[in-house]
Each structure stands twice: as structure tokens, then as C-alpha cells.
N, CA, C and O of each residue as an XYZ file, in Angstrom:
716
protein
N     105.386    126.734    113.322
C     104.588    125.513    113.267
C     103.146    125.834    113.653
O     102.879    126.695    114.492
N     102.241    125.123    113.023
C     100.816    125.334    113.277
C     100.377    124.554    114.510
O     101.037    123.602    114.928
N      99.279    124.963    115.072
C      98.688    124.279    116.220
C      97.656    123.283    115.689
O      96.612    123.682    115.173
N      97.950    121.990    115.816
C      97.055    120.960    115.270
C      95.647    121.003    115.861
O      94.704    120.505    115.245
N      95.499    121.586    117.033
C      94.163    121.718    117.625
C      93.270    122.632    116.789
O      92.045    122.561    116.887
N      93.873    123.484    115.972
C      93.115    124.407    115.128
C      92.710    123.794    113.781
O      91.869    124.355    113.079
N      93.293    122.662    113.418
C      93.042    122.066    112.106
C      91.562    121.860    111.789
O      91.146    122.187    110.678
N      90.753    121.343    112.695
C      89.337    121.128    112.351
C      88.568    122.404    111.992
O      87.453    122.330    111.475
N      89.154    123.566    112.262
C      88.480    124.842    112.025
C      89.117    125.631    110.882
O      88.797    126.804    110.689
N      90.007    125.004    110.130
C      90.758    125.698    109.087
C      89.827    126.285    108.023
O      88.896    125.625    107.563
N      90.093    127.525    107.647
C      89.350    128.218    106.587
C      90.337    128.851    105.601
O      90.007    129.840    104.947
N      91.540    128.290    105.492
C      92.637    128.927    104.764
C      92.518    128.900    103.246
O      93.199    129.670    102.569
N      91.677    128.037    102.695
C      91.555    128.003    101.233
C      90.085    127.837    100.835
O      89.211    127.676    101.687
N      89.835    127.879     99.542
C      88.481    127.791     99.013
C      87.775    126.473     99.280
O      86.548    126.410     99.205
N      88.519    125.424     99.587
C      87.881    124.132     99.865
C      87.003    124.190    101.116
O      86.078    123.391    101.263
N      87.288    125.125    102.007
C      86.490    125.258    103.227
C      85.027    125.575    102.900
O      84.129    125.229    103.668
N      84.791    126.223    101.777
C      83.427    126.621    101.406
C      82.588    125.451    100.907
O      81.360    125.514    100.953
N      83.226    124.387    100.431
C      82.469    123.280     99.832
C      82.530    121.987    100.643
O      81.816    121.035    100.329
N      83.343    121.938    101.645
C      83.487    120.704    102.429
C      82.370    120.559    103.456
O      81.706    121.530    103.818
N      82.178    119.317    103.918
C      81.326    119.090    105.082
C      82.153    119.221    106.353
O      81.714    119.820    107.334
N      83.356    118.653    106.322
C      84.237    118.727    107.492
C      85.687    118.576    107.070
O      85.983    118.072    105.986
N      86.582    119.014    107.934
C      88.010    118.798    107.757
C      88.291    117.358    108.176
O      87.881    116.930    109.255
N      88.980    116.622    107.333
C      89.322    115.236    107.644
C      90.767    115.235    108.126
O      91.708    115.249    107.332
N      90.917    115.217    109.440
C      92.221    115.356    110.081
C      93.070    114.102    109.890
O      94.239    114.192    109.514
N      92.494    112.961    110.142
C      93.214    111.699    110.112
C      92.812    110.888    111.321
O      92.129    111.384    112.217
N      93.245    109.623    111.344
C      92.904    108.789    112.488
C      93.930    107.682    112.651
O      94.558    107.229    111.695
N      94.074    107.265    113.900
C      94.996    106.195    114.220
C      95.680    106.453    115.546
O      95.351    107.409    116.248
N      96.629    105.603    115.887
C      97.317    105.736    117.174
C      98.226    106.963    117.212
O      98.671    107.450    116.173
N      98.494    107.451    118.410
C      99.330    108.643    118.565
C     100.823    108.341    118.398
O     101.624    109.256    118.208
N     101.194    107.067    118.468
C     102.587    106.667    118.256
C     102.599    105.503    117.257
O     102.782    104.348    117.644
N     102.406    105.813    115.978
C     102.305    104.744    114.989
C     103.669    104.323    114.439
O     104.583    105.140    114.333
N     103.791    103.063    114.097
C     104.966    102.616    113.373
C     104.887    103.028    111.924
O     105.912    103.175    111.259
N     103.666    103.217    111.423
C     103.423    103.564    110.025
C     102.393    104.682    109.934
O     101.395    104.688    110.654
N     102.658    105.633    109.032
C     101.658    106.634    108.660
C     101.394    106.463    107.170
O     102.324    106.411    106.366
N     100.127    106.377    106.813
C      99.693    106.312    105.420
C      99.176    107.700    105.040
O      98.326    108.264    105.729
N      99.698    108.244    103.934
C      99.289    109.571    103.481
C      98.673    109.454    102.091
O      99.322    109.001    101.148
N      97.424    109.864    101.977
C      96.739    109.912    100.692
C      96.721    111.328    100.165
O      97.397    112.205    100.705
N      95.941    111.562     99.098
C      95.962    112.906     98.517
C      94.917    113.831     99.127
O      95.250    114.950     99.519
N      93.660    113.395     99.220
C      92.581    114.247     99.722
C      91.381    113.367    100.046
O      91.255    112.268     99.505
N      90.504    113.835    100.918
C      89.305    113.058    101.216
C      88.376    112.955    100.007
O      88.308    113.863     99.178
N      87.672    111.848     99.926
C      86.605    111.680     98.950
C      85.275    111.972     99.609
O      85.226    112.472    100.733
N      84.193    111.660     98.909
C      82.852    111.952     99.425
C      82.578    111.252    100.744
O      82.116    111.886    101.692
N      82.853    109.951    100.823
C      82.580    109.202    102.064
C      83.376    109.765    103.234
O      82.878    109.852    104.356
N      84.615    110.144    102.958
C      85.480    110.686    104.009
C      84.996    112.064    104.457
O      85.006    112.372    105.649
N      84.576    112.884    103.507
C      84.063    114.219    103.812
C      82.797    114.125    104.667
O      82.589    114.928    105.576
N      81.967    113.147    104.367
C      80.726    112.973    105.132
C      80.990    112.370    106.509
O      80.374    112.779    107.493
N      81.904    111.397    106.585
C      82.142    110.701    107.842
C      83.249    111.262    108.701
O      83.302    110.989    109.901
N      84.145    112.050    108.104
C      85.210    112.670    108.879
C      86.440    111.817    109.100
O      87.335    112.207    109.851
N      86.504    110.660    108.462
C      87.656    109.765    108.636
C      88.204    109.389    107.256
O      87.435    109.125    106.332
N      89.546    109.364    107.117
C      90.120    109.063    105.800
C      90.038    107.590    105.421
O      90.033    106.710    106.283
N      89.975    107.340    104.130
C      90.025    106.000    103.547
C      88.969    105.061    104.125
O      89.287    103.967    104.590
N      87.720    105.495    104.093
C      86.629    104.640    104.567
C      85.770    104.094    103.434
O      84.920    103.233    103.661
N      85.984    104.582    102.225
C      85.217    104.101    101.079
C      85.803    102.811    100.520
O      86.584    102.130    101.185
N      85.418    102.486     99.297
C      85.878    101.240     98.664
C      87.399    101.184     98.539
O      88.007    100.146     98.800
N      88.009    102.295     98.141
C      89.467    102.282     97.996
C      90.143    102.116     99.355
O      91.173    101.451     99.464
N      89.571    102.712    100.371
C      90.116    102.554    101.725
C      90.024    101.120    102.216
O      90.936    100.620    102.874
N      88.923    100.463    101.895
C      88.774     99.061    102.291
C      89.827     98.191    101.616
O      90.369     97.273    102.233
N      90.117     98.479    100.346
C      91.164     97.733     99.644
C      92.522     97.996    100.285
O      93.292     97.061    100.504
N      92.821     99.242    100.584
C      94.098     99.583    101.202
C      94.271     98.896    102.551
O      95.334     98.342    102.832
N      93.246     98.927    103.379
C      93.301     98.271    104.695
C      93.564     96.774    104.531
O      94.363     96.192    105.265
N      92.891     96.164    103.570
C      93.089     94.722    103.324
C      94.520     94.426    102.878
O      95.133     93.477    103.365
N      95.059     95.226    101.959
C      96.422     94.994    101.466
C      97.459     95.195    102.562
O      98.419     94.431    102.655
N      97.275     96.213    103.389
C      98.213     96.437    104.492
C      98.154     95.283    105.482
O      99.188     94.848    105.989
N      96.962     94.787    105.761
C      96.829     93.636    106.671
C      97.520     92.409    106.086
O      98.248     91.706    106.787
N      97.291     92.158    104.817
C      97.853     90.957    104.200
C      99.364     91.046    103.995
O     100.068     90.050    104.164
N      99.867     92.218    103.637
C     101.291     92.348    103.312
C     102.158     92.769    104.496
O     103.329     92.395    104.565
N     101.594     93.546    105.432
C     102.383     94.033    106.568
C     101.932     93.449    107.898
O     102.607     93.624    108.912
N     100.800     92.759    107.904
C     100.304     92.170    109.144
C      99.800     93.190    110.142
O      99.768     92.915    111.342
N      99.402     94.372    109.669
C      98.918     95.424    110.562
C      97.408     95.583    110.438
O      96.865     95.583    109.333
N      96.744     95.717    111.560
C      95.324     96.033    111.549
C      95.166     97.548    111.448
O      96.117     98.286    111.706
N      93.996     98.009    111.082
C      93.755     99.438    110.899
C      94.040    100.242    112.163
O      94.405    101.414    112.071
N      93.887     99.652    113.313
C      94.127    100.380    114.564
C      95.616    100.554    114.873
O      95.967    101.220    115.848
N      96.488     99.970    114.064
C      97.922    100.021    114.338
C      98.676    101.082    113.544
O      99.870    101.274    113.773
N      98.016    101.776    112.619
C      98.708    102.808    111.853
C      97.816    104.035    111.715
O      96.594    103.956    111.840
N      98.452    105.160    111.457
C      97.744    106.423    111.312
C      97.518    106.696    109.836
O      98.404    106.452    109.016
N      96.338    107.200    109.490
C      95.994    107.508    108.104
C      95.576    108.972    108.021
O      94.772    109.447    108.823
N      96.129    109.673    107.048
C      95.783    111.073    106.829
C      95.901    111.378    105.339
O      96.164    110.482    104.537
N      95.712    112.618    104.976
C      95.839    113.067    103.590
C      96.690    114.327    103.526
O      96.839    115.038    104.519
N      97.240    114.592    102.363
C      97.985    115.827    102.142
C      97.042    117.012    102.291
O      97.328    117.948    103.037
N      95.915    116.971    101.582
C      94.891    118.011    101.646
C      93.779    117.488    102.549
O      93.322    116.356    102.389
N      93.355    118.297    103.476
C      92.442    117.844    104.531
C      90.958    118.032    104.218
O      90.105    117.571    104.976
N      90.643    118.707    103.107
C      89.247    118.922    102.711
C      89.028    118.364    101.312
O      89.934    118.364    100.478
N      87.812    117.890    101.072
C      87.491    117.283     99.777
C      87.431    118.325     98.666
O      86.683    119.298     98.764
N      88.220    118.125     97.608
C      88.058    118.974     96.432
C      86.735    118.633     95.737
O      86.333    117.469     95.724
N      86.057    119.625     95.164
C      84.786    119.362     94.480
C      84.931    118.280     93.401
O      85.929    118.242     92.680
N      83.947    117.420     93.302
C      83.922    116.313     92.335
C      85.167    115.412     92.431
O      85.546    114.766     91.453
N      85.786    115.375     93.594
C      86.977    114.548     93.827
C      88.116    114.846     92.847
O      88.907    113.961     92.521
N      88.194    116.081     92.385
C      89.283    116.429     91.473
C      90.619    116.359     92.216
O      90.655    116.347     93.446
N      91.693    116.315     91.468
C      93.030    116.329     92.052
C      93.245    117.676     92.743
O      92.912    118.720     92.182
N      93.794    117.660     93.947
C      94.047    118.940     94.625
C      94.982    119.831     93.808
O      95.931    119.355     93.185
N      94.702    121.105     93.825
C      95.546    122.087     93.135
C      96.821    122.319     93.939
O      96.856    122.096     95.149
N      97.856    122.765     93.256
C      99.142    123.042     93.918
C      98.959    124.045     95.060
O      99.601    123.924     96.103
N      98.095    125.023     94.864
C      97.865    126.018     95.924
C      97.210    125.387     97.151
O      97.504    125.776     98.281
N      96.323    124.415     96.934
C      95.672    123.724     98.054
C      96.672    122.848     98.798
O      96.664    122.788    100.027
N      97.533    122.171     98.043
C      98.585    121.361     98.664
C      99.491    122.267     99.495
O      99.836    121.927    100.627
N      99.872    123.403     98.949
C     100.750    124.333     99.671
C     100.080    124.873    100.935
O     100.726    125.023    101.972
N      98.781    125.165    100.839
C      98.050    125.687    101.997
C      97.969    124.651    103.110
O      98.087    124.992    104.287
N      97.769    123.387    102.745
C      97.648    122.322    103.752
C      99.002    121.784    104.217
O      99.070    121.090    105.231
N     100.053    122.087    103.510
C     101.365    121.510    103.820
C     101.786    121.690    105.284
O     102.290    120.738    105.879
N     101.603    122.860    105.883
C     101.993    122.995    107.298
C     101.255    122.022    108.224
O     101.811    121.556    109.219
N      99.997    121.724    107.884
C      99.243    120.765    108.705
C      99.861    119.376    108.610
O     100.053    118.703    109.623
N     100.172    118.950    107.383
C     100.787    117.640    107.191
C     102.144    117.574    107.876
O     102.452    116.590    108.548
N     102.958    118.615    107.711
C     104.270    118.640    108.361
C     104.134    118.529    109.876
O     104.885    117.794    110.518
N     103.186    119.251    110.442
C     102.971    119.196    111.892
C     102.528    117.800    112.330
O     102.983    117.294    113.356
N     101.643    117.180    111.551
C     101.206    115.824    111.891
C     102.375    114.844    111.864
O     102.568    114.071    112.803
N     103.148    114.881    110.793
C     104.255    113.924    110.670
C     105.310    114.157    111.746
O     105.906    113.204    112.247
N     105.541    115.400    112.098
C     106.494    115.703    113.171
C     105.983    115.173    114.510
O     106.726    114.543    115.262
N     104.724    115.431    114.794
C     104.142    114.975    116.068
C     104.078    113.453    116.144
O     104.390    112.872    117.183
N     103.678    112.807    115.059
C     103.511    111.348    115.057
C     104.849    110.619    115.056
O     104.966    109.547    115.650
N     105.864    111.186    114.395
C     107.193    110.606    114.336
C     107.159    109.102    114.043
O     107.643    108.298    114.839
N     106.583    108.729    112.892
C     106.439    107.302    112.583
C     107.767    106.645    112.229
O     108.767    107.316    111.973
N     107.750    105.324    112.222
C     108.924    104.576    111.783
C     109.025    104.541    110.276
O     110.123    104.421    109.732
N     107.882    104.644    109.583
C     107.853    104.598    108.122
C     106.592    105.302    107.618
O     105.620    105.492    108.349
N     106.649    105.686    106.325
C     105.523    106.366    105.689
C     105.195    105.658    104.383
O     106.089    105.294    103.618
N     103.904    105.468    104.138
C     103.412    104.979    102.860
C     102.641    106.118    102.217
O     101.621    106.558    102.747
N     103.123    106.599    101.074
C     102.436    107.656    100.333
C     101.681    107.007     99.183
O     102.278    106.308     98.364
N     100.371    107.233     99.115
C      99.560    106.608     98.073
C      99.082    107.657     97.081
O      98.368    108.594     97.438
N      99.486    107.483     95.834
C      99.100    108.387     94.761
C     100.144    109.454     94.485
O     101.050    109.694     95.283
N      99.990    110.087     93.327
C     100.953    111.086     92.869
C     101.084    112.276     93.806
O     102.197    112.694     94.128
N      99.956    112.824     94.244
C      99.996    114.019     95.092
C     100.755    113.722     96.383
O     101.587    114.524     96.809
N     100.479    112.591     97.002
C     101.147    112.244     98.251
C     102.626    111.943     98.035
O     103.465    112.365     98.831
N     102.955    111.220     96.968
C     104.362    110.888     96.701
C     105.189    112.147     96.496
O     106.316    112.248     96.981
N     104.624    113.099     95.778
C     105.344    114.358     95.544
C     105.445    115.185     96.818
O     106.509    115.720     97.129
N     104.340    115.293     97.561
C     104.328    116.128     98.764
C     105.209    115.554     99.875
O     105.924    116.299    100.545
N     105.160    114.243    100.072
C     105.881    113.642    101.184
C     107.358    113.420    100.854
O     108.232    113.776    101.645
N     107.632    112.838     99.699
C     109.003    112.459     99.371
C     109.680    113.401     98.376
O     110.872    113.259     98.105
N     108.943    114.347     97.838
C     109.520    115.286     96.893
C     109.811    114.700     95.532
O     110.597    115.264     94.771
N     109.191    113.572     95.208
C     109.407    112.964     93.897
C     108.894    113.893     92.803
O     107.791    114.429     92.902
N     109.696    114.080     91.764
C     109.284    114.909     90.637
C     108.421    114.118     89.667
O     107.531    114.675     89.023
N     108.679    112.830     89.562
C     107.930    111.974     88.644
C     106.723    111.376     89.354
O     106.640    111.381     90.582
N     105.802    110.868     88.571
C     104.597    110.270     89.123
C     104.845    108.882     89.691
O     105.935    108.322     89.566
N     103.812    108.344     90.317
C     103.897    107.038     90.967
C     104.219    105.914     89.984
O     104.835    104.920     90.368
N     103.816    106.057     88.736
C     104.120    104.993     87.773
C     105.635    104.785     87.636
O     106.085    103.702     87.262
N     106.409    105.819     87.940
C     107.870    105.704     87.880
C     108.520    105.584     89.262
O     109.636    105.078     89.377
N     107.837    106.040     90.302
C     108.473    106.083     91.630
C     107.963    105.016     92.597
O     108.508    104.862     93.690
N     106.919    104.276     92.203
C     106.368    103.290     93.145
C     107.456    102.294     93.544
O     108.278    101.871     92.731
N     107.424    101.940     94.817
C     108.384    100.977     95.341
C     109.754    101.549     95.649
O     110.584    100.874     96.259
N     110.003    102.780     95.237
C     111.293    103.428     95.489
C     111.324    103.953     96.925
O     110.360    104.554     97.399
N     112.427    103.721     97.597
C     112.581    104.230     98.952
C     112.729    105.744     98.905
O     113.557    106.276     98.165
N     111.929    106.422     99.692
C     112.007    107.868     99.818
C     112.175    108.218    101.288
O     112.101    107.348    102.156
N     112.400    109.490    101.560
C     112.550    109.948    102.949
C     111.802    111.243    103.163
O     111.767    112.111    102.290
N     111.208    111.363    104.326
C     110.628    112.611    104.798
C     111.418    112.956    106.047
O     111.245    112.318    107.086
N     112.275    113.946    105.960
C     113.196    114.177    107.066
C     114.044    112.920    107.188
O     114.645    112.487    106.205
N     114.103    112.344    108.341
C     114.837    111.096    108.525
C     113.969    109.857    108.444
O     114.455    108.751    108.677
N     112.699    110.016    108.118
C     111.766    108.893    108.123
C     111.710    108.254    106.726
O     111.399    108.930    105.745
N     112.010    106.954    106.644
C     111.947    106.281    105.342
C     110.515    105.921    104.969
O     109.633    105.833    105.823
N     110.313    105.720    103.694
C     108.989    105.303    103.246
C     108.993    104.935    101.782
O     110.022    104.963    101.108
N     107.812    104.592    101.312
C     107.617    104.121     99.949
C     106.352    104.762     99.396
O     105.397    105.021    100.127
N     106.366    105.013     98.091
C     105.165    105.471     97.397
C     104.571    104.293     96.631
O     105.288    103.404     96.170
N     103.265    104.306     96.507
C     102.574    103.308     95.697
C     101.358    103.960     95.049
O     101.053    105.130     95.284
N     100.683    103.180     94.237
C      99.466    103.663     93.598
C      98.381    103.918     94.632
O      98.351    103.282     95.685
N      97.502    104.845     94.326
C      96.330    105.063     95.156
C      95.433    103.853     94.956
O      95.324    103.364     93.832
N      94.787    103.351     96.000
C      93.926    102.180     95.819
C      92.775    102.416     94.842
O      92.253    101.456     94.274
N      92.369    103.660     94.632
C      91.343    103.931     93.620
C      91.853    103.553     92.234
O      91.076    103.123     91.382
N      93.155    103.712     92.005
C      93.745    103.302     90.727
C      93.678    101.785     90.577
O      93.496    101.272     89.473
N      93.824    101.079     91.678
C      93.723     99.614     91.635
C      92.291     99.180     91.344
O      92.072     98.197     90.635
N      91.324     99.900     91.881
C      89.929     99.560     91.608
C      89.604     99.770     90.139
O      88.798     99.039     89.564
N      90.234    100.772     89.531
C      90.024    101.033     88.104
C      90.917    100.144     87.234
O      90.494     99.677     86.177
N      92.146     99.916     87.683
C      93.151     99.244     86.856
C      93.225     97.744     86.999
O      93.850     97.074     86.176
N      92.605     97.204     88.023
C      92.517     95.762     88.157
C      93.688     95.076     88.843
O      94.494     95.714     89.520
N      93.765     93.770     88.654
C      94.710     92.926     89.398
C      96.172     93.310     89.231
O      96.955     93.163     90.170
N      96.557     93.798     88.055
C      97.968     94.177     87.864
C      98.388     95.271     88.842
O      99.472     95.207     89.422
N      97.533     96.269     89.024
C      97.865     97.372     89.931
C      97.940     96.854     91.365
O      98.817     97.269     92.122
N      97.046     95.969     91.743
C      97.080     95.378     93.086
C      98.386     94.609     93.283
O      98.981     94.681     94.358
N      98.835     93.886     92.279
C     100.098     93.152     92.364
C     101.263     94.108     92.594
O     102.144     93.832     93.408
N     101.270     95.220     91.887
C     102.320     96.226     92.065
C     102.258     96.805     93.478
O     103.292     96.972     94.124
N     101.062     97.111     93.956
C     100.914     97.646     95.316
C     101.436     96.665     96.352
O     102.082     97.066     97.319
N     101.159     95.382     96.155
C     101.671     94.367     97.091
C     103.199     94.368     97.113
O     103.806     94.284     98.181
N     103.816     94.463     95.945
C     105.282     94.498     95.873
C     105.824     95.757     96.557
O     106.847     95.701     97.240
N     105.145     96.879     96.378
C     105.568     98.118     97.027
C     105.462     97.998     98.544
O     106.351     98.446     99.269
N     104.389     97.401     99.019
C     104.221     97.205    100.463
C     105.298     96.270    101.012
O     105.727     96.428    102.155
N     105.730     95.315    100.222
C     106.796     94.410    100.665
C     108.088     95.174    100.963
O     108.855     94.776    101.840
N     108.330     96.260    100.245
C     109.513     97.085    100.515
C     109.416     97.687    101.916
O     110.435     97.880    102.580
N     108.205     97.982    102.364
C     107.995     98.565    103.702
C     108.171     97.562    104.830
O     108.421     97.956    105.970
N     108.047     96.277    104.537
C     108.055     95.263    105.602
C     109.199     95.432    106.591
O     108.987     95.345    107.801
N     110.377     95.666    106.108
C     111.532     95.798    106.986
C     111.617     97.133    107.715
O     112.429     97.298    108.625
N     110.782     98.083    107.316
C     110.840     99.431    107.917
C     109.816     99.643    109.023
O     110.000    100.493    109.894
N     108.748     98.875    108.985
C     107.645     99.077    109.926
C     107.926     98.318    111.215
O     108.164     97.111    111.215
N     107.891     99.060    112.304
C     108.164     98.451    113.615
C     106.966     97.700    114.128
O     107.017     97.126    115.216
């Protein structure tokens, strides 16, 4: 197992050369819910905190409305901890390189439930072979921890109200799992 204290200094892959900072994650040390995205975007890379841009604001609003949780009540992180150039999808090698960090975080946090947002997170956390368009709302497990995958909020910003409606339904599946 990796030492999470070393995460902010990681130089294990090529993303270290182009990032501003490692985006570790933020939230309480004993969360009922952990939200896992795919990788930091520009705002996150600059500010050091995940999901702070427009898509993050939408996600925070949906979680508040559907689960009754404020941002301070859940932990948010990403599969890949550094921003890929031009916000491209993380490569399989980058996901594999960061995987020990994510595993260590989830083990340490020991949440009651996990919300994976986007294809990269759904595959990395729950091992889904298919994309979110087929797996959203499906109950998955990480170790013994239950959770659900849904669309990335950036997809909702591009795809409009229908995607938001689907995300709300997916979050409703989590309602009974979140302490």
C-alpha cells in the first residue's frame, strides 16, 4: 500500500510534467459518501480541489437536492490525480499508475457508499466493462462498499435536461445507502 502523505509529490507518470498540482481530494475523514470522478480539469488543477468548476457546481447542487448532503458532508476525489493535457480522457496507463492512490484513499476513508461519475470512474471503481450509458443507476461494489455510477456532470452540461434527469434517478438509488 502507498503512503497517502506522499501523494502530493507524485512524479510516477508523464502528467506530473504538465500539471500545476496533484489534486488529492477533499472532504471529511469519515464520509458516508465518496464521489469519484475521472481527472481534474483546469479549475481543479489551478485550485487544487476537485469539482470546483461548472460541472462541480452542478454535481454539488444535485447531491444536495437528491441526497440532502452539503459539500462538507462527503469526500470528493478522482481516479487520476493530475490533469491530462487539454482535459483529454485519462489513458489506461495513467489510470493504472494512479490506481494505488485511489485504492488507498477508499480504504482509509471506508465510506458507506460510492458515487462514480463518468466512464473512467465507473470502470475503475466498480469494474464495469460497459460505459455509463449502460451502467448508470446499476448497483456496483468496491470491496464491500456499495455504490452507483452516473454520468459525469460535464455530460449534463453538454447534454441538457435529459441527462440531469437521469443523474437524479441514479442519485435516488444511493439514497438508501448513504448514512
